[in-house]
N, C-alpha and C positions, 0 to 999 in steps of 0.2 A: 318912156322917160324914167319911170320908176326903176325899170330893169337896169338902166345905165347907172342910176344912182346907187342901187344895191351892188352892182358889179364893181363900181368904183370904191364903195365903202369896204367891200370884202377885199379888194386888192390892197387898199391902204392898211387894213387890219393884218393881212398876211405879211406885208412888208414890215410892219411894226414888230410882229412876232419874230420874223426872220432877223431883224436888226437886233432884237434883244438876245436871241440865240447866238448870233455872231459875236455880239459884244461879250457874252459869257465865254465863248470859246477863245476869243482873243485874250481876254483877261487871264484865263487859265494858262494859256501858252506863255503870256508875259510873266506870270508868277513862276512858271517852271523855268523859264530862261533866266530870270533874276536869281532864282535859287542856284542854278548851275553856275552862273557867273560868280556868285558869292562863294560857292564851294571852290571854284578854281582859284579865286583870289586868295582864299584861306590856304590852299595847298601851296601856292606860290610864296606866300608869306612864310610858311613853314620851311620851304626850301631856302629862302633867303636867310632866315634865321640860322639854319644849319650851316650855310656857307659862311655867314659872319662869325659863328662860333669857331669854325675851322680856321678862318683867317686870324682870329684872336689867338688861338692856340699856336699856330705857326709863328706868329709874331713873338709870343713868349718864348718859344723854343729857340728862335733866332737870337733873342736877347741872351738866353742862357748859354748858347753856343759861343757867342762873342765873349762872354765873361770867362767861360772855360778856356777859350783860346788865349785870352789875355793871361790867365793864370799859368797856362802851359808855357807861354813866352817868358813870363817872369821866372818860373822854375828853371827853364833851360838857361836863362841868363845867369841865375845864381849858380847853377851847376858849372857853367862855363867859367865863371869867376873862381869857383872853388878849384877847378881843374888847373887854372892858371896859377893859383896860389896867391891871389890878391887878398 
């Protein structure tokens, strides 16, 4: 009877130690995964920011191009008027 009680107690103790060890391992793996996800999100944010900066620069270039095209049209119109003698 005592042997069964001792065996049961030892089995429970081993299970508790194993559970603590497994909990530590899982927590360590979770922390590593969280760090990796945070790093990847940061990298994606940097890429999105670079993309947004590029889009803003292109938009400004398109605006300047439109202005330059309008100035060229105006200059061509004035030249045509001068050539006609108006």
